[in-house]
Backbone as CSV, one residue per row, in Angstrom:
resi,resn,N_x,N_y,N_z,CA_x,CA_y,CA_z,C_x,C_y,C_z
1,MET,-80.989,-30.590,-55.934,-81.862,-31.595,-55.348,-81.528,-31.701,-53.859
2,THR,-82.546,-31.654,-53.026,-82.318,-31.758,-51.597,-82.053,-33.203,-51.198
3,ALA,-81.515,-33.375,-50.007,-81.236,-34.731,-49.510,-82.519,-35.536,-49.373
4,ILE,-83.602,-34.886,-48.978,-84.874,-35.596,-48.835,-85.353,-36.083,-50.193
5,THR,-85.274,-35.249,-51.189,-85.701,-35.641,-52.531,-84.834,-36.779,-53.050
6,ALA,-83.523,-36.685,-52.854,-82.620,-37.747,-53.299,-82.954,-39.061,-52.608
7,THR,-83.243,-38.996,-51.324,-83.582,-40.211,-50.572,-84.879,-40.804,-51.090
8,ARG,-85.868,-39.966,-51.340,-87.136,-40.465,-51.868,-86.966,-41.063,-53.252
9,ARG,-86.152,-40.435,-54.082,-85.920,-40.967,-55.423,-85.216,-42.315,-55.340
10,LEU,-84.241,-42.428,-54.450,-83.533,-43.694,-54.275,-84.488,-44.769,-53.759
11,ALA,-85.338,-44.415,-52.811,-86.315,-45.374,-52.279,-87.265,-45.820,-53.378
12,ARG,-87.715,-44.894,-54.208,-88.626,-45.235,-55.311,-87.925,-46.151,-56.319
13,LEU,-86.681,-45.848,-56.632,-85.914,-46.676,-57.556,-85.751,-48.088,-57.008
14,ARG,-85.424,-48.196,-55.731,-85.284,-49.511,-55.122,-86.608,-50.258,-55.111
15,SER,-87.696,-49.542,-54.819,-89.011,-50.166,-54.806,-89.364,-50.693,-56.196
16,LEU,-89.095,-49.925,-57.212,-89.357,-50.369,-58.582,-88.489,-51.562,-58.942
17,ALA,-87.253,-51.566,-58.455,-86.353,-52.684,-58.737,-86.880,-53.975,-58.121
18,VAL,-87.404,-53.889,-56.895,-87.950,-55.079,-56.243,-89.162,-55.585,-57.018
19,THR,-89.994,-54.666,-57.499,-91.164,-55.053,-58.278,-90.756,-55.808,-59.533
20,GLY,-89.636,-55.445,-60.109,-89.177,-56.066,-61.340,-88.581,-57.440,-61.176
21,ILE,-88.405,-57.924,-59.960,-87.808,-59.243,-59.743,-88.576,-60.327,-60.475
22,ALA,-89.885,-60.278,-60.412,-90.689,-61.344,-61.018,-90.523,-61.403,-62.531
23,THR,-90.266,-60.274,-63.165,-90.182,-60.277,-64.625,-88.761,-60.232,-65.164
24,THR,-87.821,-59.705,-64.416,-86.468,-59.566,-64.953,-85.488,-60.575,-64.398
25,GLY,-85.872,-61.293,-63.378,-84.989,-62.296,-62.806,-84.244,-61.759,-61.603
26,ALA,-83.924,-62.648,-60.691,-83.278,-62.263,-59.431,-81.889,-61.686,-59.647
27,ALA,-81.148,-62.161,-60.613,-79.786,-61.663,-60.830,-79.798,-60.202,-61.244
28,ALA,-80.658,-59.832,-62.169,-80.736,-58.442,-62.608,-81.199,-57.545,-61.468
29,ALA,-82.164,-58.010,-60.698,-82.659,-57.217,-59.579,-81.587,-57.060,-58.513
30,ALA,-80.804,-58.090,-58.269,-79.752,-58.004,-57.261,-78.746,-56.934,-57.645
31,LEU,-78.402,-56.854,-58.901,-77.475,-55.818,-59.341,-78.093,-54.435,-59.199
32,THR,-79.379,-54.322,-59.492,-80.067,-53.047,-59.389,-80.150,-52.587,-57.939
33,LEU,-80.354,-53.529,-57.018,-80.531,-53.180,-55.613,-79.238,-52.817,-54.911
34,MET,-78.089,-53.177,-55.468,-76.833,-52.918,-54.787,-76.588,-51.419,-54.708
35,PRO,-76.515,-50.847,-53.512,-76.295,-49.411,-53.392,-74.855,-49.060,-53.737
36,THR,-74.670,-47.897,-54.316,-73.313,-47.422,-54.551,-72.803,-46.839,-53.256
37,ALA,-71.509,-46.644,-53.166,-70.931,-46.093,-51.938,-71.541,-44.734,-51.621
38,ALA,-71.836,-43.949,-52.638,-72.391,-42.619,-52.426,-73.816,-42.662,-51.902
39,HIS,-74.561,-43.715,-52.218,-75.953,-43.793,-51.808,-76.178,-44.646,-50.575
40,ALA,-75.203,-45.417,-50.165,-75.404,-46.373,-49.088,-75.868,-45.717,-47.803
41,ALA,-75.415,-44.513,-47.510,-75.752,-43.871,-46.245,-76.964,-42.949,-46.346
42,GLU,-77.593,-42.838,-47.520,-78.687,-41.894,-47.683,-79.958,-42.274,-46.953
43,ALA,-80.331,-43.542,-46.965,-81.575,-43.948,-46.325,-81.414,-43.908,-44.817
44,PRO,-82.351,-43.317,-44.108,-82.270,-43.302,-42.649,-82.285,-44.717,-42.099
45,ARG,-81.624,-44.930,-40.981,-81.499,-46.267,-40.400,-82.852,-46.866,-40.042
46,SER,-83.783,-46.048,-39.598,-85.064,-46.591,-39.160,-86.025,-46.856,-40.320
47,THR,-85.707,-46.395,-41.515,-86.573,-46.599,-42.662,-85.835,-47.433,-43.687
48,HIS,-86.429,-48.526,-44.108,-85.818,-49.391,-45.109,-86.704,-49.364,-46.343
49,ALA,-86.207,-48.726,-47.416,-86.991,-48.614,-48.634,-87.203,-49.976,-49.277
50,VAL,-86.215,-50.844,-49.174,-86.323,-52.173,-49.749,-86.597,-53.130,-48.611
51,THR,-87.701,-53.823,-48.670,-88.039,-54.721,-47.579,-88.025,-56.157,-48.047
52,ALA,-87.812,-57.025,-47.128,-87.840,-58.454,-47.393,-89.292,-58.888,-47.502
53,PRO,-89.533,-60.162,-47.765,-90.908,-60.652,-47.774,-91.625,-60.318,-46.468
54,SER,-92.908,-60.546,-46.410,-93.733,-60.102,-45.301,-93.222,-60.511,-43.932
55,ARG,-92.315,-61.498,-43.849,-91.788,-61.906,-42.546,-90.921,-60.822,-41.936
56,ASP,-90.422,-59.862,-42.746,-89.568,-58.795,-42.256,-90.424,-57.637,-41.759
57,SER,-91.150,-57.874,-40.693,-92.084,-56.879,-40.198,-91.434,-55.902,-39.233
58,HIS,-90.224,-56.172,-38.795,-89.529,-55.370,-37.788,-90.345,-55.288,-36.502
59,ALA,-91.257,-56.215,-36.324,-92.051,-56.244,-35.093,-91.187,-56.764,-33.957
60,ASP,-91.326,-56.167,-32.818,-90.559,-56.596,-31.659,-91.398,-57.584,-30.865
61,THR,-90.783,-58.691,-30.491,-91.517,-59.691,-29.725,-91.432,-59.432,-28.226
62,GLY,-90.763,-58.368,-27.854,-90.617,-58.065,-26.435,-89.201,-58.298,-25.957
63,THR,-88.440,-59.109,-26.660,-87.044,-59.345,-26.331,-86.235,-58.991,-27.558
64,ALA,-85.377,-58.000,-27.444,-84.609,-57.519,-28.591,-83.871,-58.660,-29.269
65,GLY,-84.030,-58.737,-30.585,-83.268,-59.700,-31.367,-83.829,-61.102,-31.386
66,THR,-85.007,-61.337,-30.843,-85.546,-62.689,-30.859,-86.752,-62.824,-31.777
67,ALA,-87.127,-61.744,-32.456,-88.259,-61.823,-33.375,-87.911,-62.783,-34.509
68,ASP,-88.917,-63.533,-34.961,-88.709,-64.497,-36.042,-88.911,-63.794,-37.386
69,ASN,-88.030,-62.839,-37.657,-88.048,-62.098,-38.912,-86.625,-61.615,-39.188
70,LEU,-86.428,-60.960,-40.295,-85.082,-60.552,-40.694,-84.396,-59.702,-39.637
71,ASP,-85.103,-58.760,-39.068,-84.532,-57.904,-38.032,-84.046,-58.742,-36.843
72,GLY,-84.875,-59.662,-36.400,-84.514,-60.514,-35.261,-83.350,-61.437,-35.579
73,TRP,-83.335,-62.023,-36.791,-82.240,-62.916,-37.173,-80.907,-62.171,-37.208
74,ILE,-80.939,-60.953,-37.756,-79.705,-60.163,-37.822,-79.233,-59.830,-36.416
75,LYS,-80.145,-59.390,-35.556,-79.760,-59.025,-34.188,-79.215,-60.225,-33.416
76,LYS,-79.843,-61.390,-33.582,-79.358,-62.585,-32.897,-77.973,-62.968,-33.418
77,SER,-77.801,-62.903,-34.725,-76.500,-63.210,-35.318,-75.439,-62.230,-34.823
78,LEU,-75.775,-60.955,-34.773,-74.819,-59.954,-34.277,-74.393,-60.245,-32.844
79,SER,-75.318,-60.705,-32.025,-74.990,-61.053,-30.647,-73.984,-62.205,-30.606
80,ILE,-74.229,-63.216,-31.418,-73.301,-64.356,-31.488,-71.962,-63.910,-32.055
81,MET,-72.011,-63.111,-33.119,-70.779,-62.609,-33.735,-69.945,-61.836,-32.719
82,LYS,-70.594,-60.991,-31.938,-69.882,-60.208,-30.932,-69.196,-61.126,-29.925
83,SER,-69.914,-62.157,-29.479,-69.337,-63.064,-28.481,-68.176,-63.882,-29.041
84,LYS,-68.136,-64.055,-30.361,-67.073,-64.843,-31.003,-65.994,-63.968,-31.637
85,GLY,-66.141,-62.642,-31.537,-65.144,-61.731,-32.096,-65.212,-61.601,-33.616
86,ILE,-66.374,-61.839,-34.203,-66.555,-61.714,-35.653,-67.078,-60.308,-35.939
87,PRO,-66.355,-59.520,-36.742,-66.786,-58.145,-37.004,-67.974,-58.089,-37.958
88,GLY,-68.725,-56.995,-37.876,-69.840,-56.767,-38.783,-70.875,-55.874,-38.137
89,SER,-71.665,-55.227,-38.970,-72.704,-54.322,-38.475,-74.062,-54.736,-39.012
90,TYR,-75.097,-54.236,-38.370,-76.468,-54.477,-38.826,-76.615,-54.037,-40.283
91,GLU,-76.136,-52.826,-40.573,-76.278,-52.279,-41.917,-75.559,-53.139,-42.955
92,GLY,-74.338,-53.579,-42.636,-73.580,-54.412,-43.576,-74.254,-55.748,-43.818
93,LEU,-74.761,-56.367,-42.768,-75.467,-57.635,-42.928,-76.737,-57.455,-43.750
94,ARG,-77.539,-56.471,-43.388,-78.818,-56.273,-44.076,-78.608,-55.932,-45.548
95,ARG,-77.647,-55.065,-45.838,-77.365,-54.689,-47.224,-77.017,-55.920,-48.055
96,ASN,-76.153,-56.782,-47.528,-75.745,-57.977,-48.252,-76.875,-58.995,-48.353
97,ILE,-77.663,-59.136,-47.311,-78.808,-60.057,-47.342,-79.795,-59.622,-48.417
98,MET,-80.110,-58.345,-48.463,-81.085,-57.867,-49.436,-80.576,-58.065,-50.862
99,ARG,-79.288,-57.888,-51.077,-78.732,-58.095,-52.407,-78.708,-59.570,-52.775
100,GLU,-78.346,-60.426,-51.832,-78.165,-61.843,-52.123,-79.469,-62.629,-52.214
101,SER,-80.424,-62.354,-51.324,-81.632,-63.190,-51.275,-82.933,-62.411,-51.170
102,GLY,-82.849,-61.103,-51.059,-84.073,-60.323,-50.864,-84.715,-60.581,-49.512
103,GLY,-83.980,-61.204,-48.591,-84.505,-61.492,-47.260,-85.206,-62.834,-47.146
104,ASN,-85.098,-63.671,-48.173,-85.744,-64.985,-48.176,-84.770,-66.041,-47.647
105,PRO,-85.023,-66.603,-46.456,-84.095,-67.585,-45.891,-84.066,-68.905,-46.671
106,ASN,-85.043,-69.124,-47.541,-85.086,-70.350,-48.339,-84.613,-70.143,-49.773
107,ALA,-84.039,-68.996,-50.066,-83.562,-68.719,-51.418,-82.465,-69.713,-51.792
108,GLN,-82.486,-70.137,-53.044,-81.460,-71.056,-53.538,-81.146,-70.683,-54.984
109,ASN,-79.866,-70.557,-55.295,-79.417,-70.228,-56.635,-79.128,-71.526,-57.371
110,ASN,-79.909,-71.809,-58.386,-79.744,-73.050,-59.140,-79.134,-72.845,-60.519
111,TRP,-78.560,-71.666,-60.775,-78.061,-71.412,-62.119,-76.604,-70.972,-62.206
112,ASP,-75.978,-70.495,-61.129,-74.604,-69.985,-61.255,-73.584,-71.119,-61.325
113,VAL,-72.305,-70.750,-61.369,-71.234,-71.735,-61.520,-71.216,-72.733,-60.357
114,ASN,-71.528,-72.280,-59.143,-71.578,-73.201,-58.005,-72.670,-74.242,-58.201
115,ALA,-73.843,-73.806,-58.638,-74.953,-74.741,-58.878,-74.595,-75.712,-59.997
116,GLN,-73.933,-75.232,-61.031,-73.527,-76.095,-62.143,-72.555,-77.171,-61.676
117,LYS,-71.804,-76.877,-60.606,-70.866,-77.852,-60.042,-71.528,-78.725,-58.977
118,GLY,-72.833,-78.513,-58.735,-73.563,-79.342,-57.783,-73.654,-78.792,-56.377
119,THR,-73.203,-77.562,-56.152,-73.277,-76.958,-54.814,-73.953,-75.595,-54.898
120,PRO,-75.290,-75.573,-54.994,-75.985,-74.291,-55.116,-75.846,-73.438,-53.853
121,SER,-75.849,-72.141,-54.047,-75.823,-71.195,-52.934,-77.202,-71.175,-52.294
122,LYS,-77.228,-71.094,-50.948,-78.502,-71.198,-50.219,-78.597,-70.167,-49.115
123,GLY,-79.827,-69.821,-48.794,-80.113,-69.016,-47.611,-79.994,-67.522,-47.812
124,LEU,-80.095,-66.809,-46.703,-80.106,-65.354,-46.716,-78.881,-64.746,-47.373
125,LEU,-77.711,-65.309,-47.106,-76.479,-64.758,-47.668,-75.857,-65.665,-48.727
126,GLN,-76.666,-66.579,-49.281,-76.276,-67.404,-50.417,-74.908,-68.062,-50.215
127,VAL,-74.868,-68.967,-49.257,-73.656,-69.692,-48.886,-73.726,-71.097,-49.474
128,ILE,-72.606,-71.585,-50.020,-72.566,-72.967,-50.487,-72.227,-73.877,-49.306
129,ASP,-72.651,-75.126,-49.386,-72.468,-76.063,-48.266,-71.016,-76.172,-47.787
130,PRO,-70.007,-76.321,-48.677,-68.628,-76.438,-48.179,-68.172,-75.203,-47.396
131,THR,-68.572,-74.016,-47.851,-68.206,-72.798,-47.126,-68.927,-72.745,-45.791
132,PHE,-70.212,-73.103,-45.783,-70.966,-73.123,-44.532,-70.303,-74.072,-43.538
133,ASN,-69.945,-75.267,-43.988,-69.325,-76.255,-43.096,-67.981,-75.767,-42.568
134,ALA,-67.207,-75.101,-43.408,-65.886,-74.612,-42.993,-65.982,-73.432,-42.025
135,TYR,-67.019,-72.604,-42.164,-67.126,-71.377,-41.364,-68.299,-71.399,-40.379
136,HIS,-68.926,-72.556,-40.197,-70.017,-72.680,-39.230,-69.539,-72.206,-37.864
137,VAL,-70.392,-71.518,-37.148,-70.058,-70.976,-35.825,-70.814,-71.763,-34.764
138,ASP,-70.059,-72.296,-33.792,-70.676,-73.016,-32.675,-71.717,-72.135,-31.999
139,GLY,-72.808,-72.745,-31.606,-73.892,-72.019,-30.968,-75.018,-71.703,-31.935
140,THR,-74.818,-72.063,-33.221,-75.874,-71.892,-34.217,-76.241,-73.265,-34.765
141,ALA,-77.401,-73.356,-35.378,-77.857,-74.617,-35.967,-76.884,-75.051,-37.066
142,HIS,-76.778,-76.332,-37.275,-75.900,-76.814,-38.349,-76.733,-77.053,-39.607
143,SER,-77.390,-75.978,-40.071,-78.226,-76.015,-41.267,-77.978,-74.736,-42.054
144,VAL,-77.562,-74.882,-43.311,-77.224,-73.724,-44.136,-78.421,-72.806,-44.364
145,THR,-79.641,-73.326,-44.258,-80.814,-72.479,-44.449,-81.390,-71.917,-43.147
146,ASP,-80.814,-72.283,-42.006,-81.225,-71.647,-40.758,-80.766,-70.189,-40.833
147,PRO,-81.675,-69.227,-40.676,-81.296,-67.824,-40.883,-80.111,-67.352,-40.046
148,VAL,-80.108,-67.628,-38.760,-79.032,-67.160,-37.893,-77.723,-67.879,-38.220
149,ALA,-77.786,-69.176,-38.450,-76.573,-69.932,-38.794,-75.998,-69.462,-40.124
150,ASN,-76.865,-69.192,-41.094,-76.425,-68.735,-42.412,-75.747,-67.372,-42.309
151,ILE,-76.380,-66.434,-41.621,-75.813,-65.093,-41.455,-74.462,-65.169,-40.752
152,THR,-74.409,-65.920,-39.658,-73.198,-65.965,-38.836,-72.048,-66.640,-39.571
153,ALA,-72.321,-67.737,-40.268,-71.269,-68.414,-41.034,-70.772,-67.526,-42.170
154,ALA,-71.686,-66.865,-42.870,-71.291,-65.974,-43.964,-70.460,-64.807,-43.447
155,ALA,-70.845,-64.252,-42.298,-70.073,-63.150,-41.707,-68.694,-63.640,-41.274
156,ASN,-68.611,-64.866,-40.762,-67.334,-65.455,-40.363,-66.431,-65.623,-41.596
157,TYR,-66.997,-66.125,-42.688,-66.261,-66.276,-43.950,-65.801,-64.908,-44.465
158,ALA,-66.716,-63.932,-44.488,-66.377,-62.596,-44.985,-65.292,-61.945,-44.126
159,ALA,-65.330,-62.175,-42.819,-64.295,-61.630,-41.934,-62.934,-62.230,-42.271
160,ASP,-62.916,-63.535,-42.543,-61.666,-64.207,-42.887,-61.124,-63.730,-44.230
161,ARG,-62.014,-63.551,-45.183,-61.583,-63.224,-46.545,-61.463,-61.723,-46.808
162,TYR,-62.362,-60.902,-46.237,-62.420,-59.470,-46.548,-62.245,-58.548,-45.338
163,GLY,-62.100,-59.122,-44.158,-61.954,-58.311,-42.952,-63.263,-58.086,-42.227
164,SER,-64.374,-58.076,-42.955,-65.707,-57.884,-42.360,-66.755,-57.999,-43.455
165,ILE,-67.945,-58.409,-43.090,-69.077,-58.417,-44.020,-69.360,-56.991,-44.492
166,ASP,-68.989,-55.991,-43.699,-69.202,-54.611,-44.070,-68.376,-54.204,-45.287
167,ASN,-67.318,-54.950,-45.588,-66.455,-54.648,-46.737,-66.931,-55.321,-48.013
168,VAL,-68.000,-56.098,-47.941,-68.514,-56.821,-49.110,-69.596,-55.982,-49.769
169,ASN,-69.391,-55.674,-51.050,-70.352,-54.850,-51.786,-70.810,-55.500,-53.085
170,SER,-70.522,-56.775,-53.230,-70.960,-57.526,-54.415,-70.943,-58.999,-54.044
171,ALA,-71.231,-59.847,-55.007,-71.186,-61.282,-54.727,-69.818,-61.628,-54.163
172,TYR,-69.785,-62.494,-53.224,-68.532,-62.877,-52.593,-68.430,-64.349,-52.625
């Protein structure tokens, strides 16, 4: 099998997995969407087989990183992270966002152990309020569902706990 065929098959599998979210539940789809280490680098950087809701248009507003979509939120967060010394890459953030919320900044988990204890995970990277408050980064909104604040706080937490968001390959 050629690399192109493998990439197309992986893209098709991911596309089918996203389609199944409505019928199989977000948890099953999140597990299906998680790339293995061997497949993580197969998709070209400019092509994303798994896309977020329609807001993830990758449209440029004329100023890099300021678009009001997933691409812009990640770029803005990366800029803040860089200025604060928080490690992480575009690919690591996007991979984790797609697994955790499918790119929906209003996603909320109302069924896991955190939700059962009264603190549901929220936002792009599914952060609970106490973690968001502990790892909030100055210069971002103080709202767990604000896309840039959520990404930056989650990356700050992941850096503290795992060295970088790039080292996270499952729920954290």
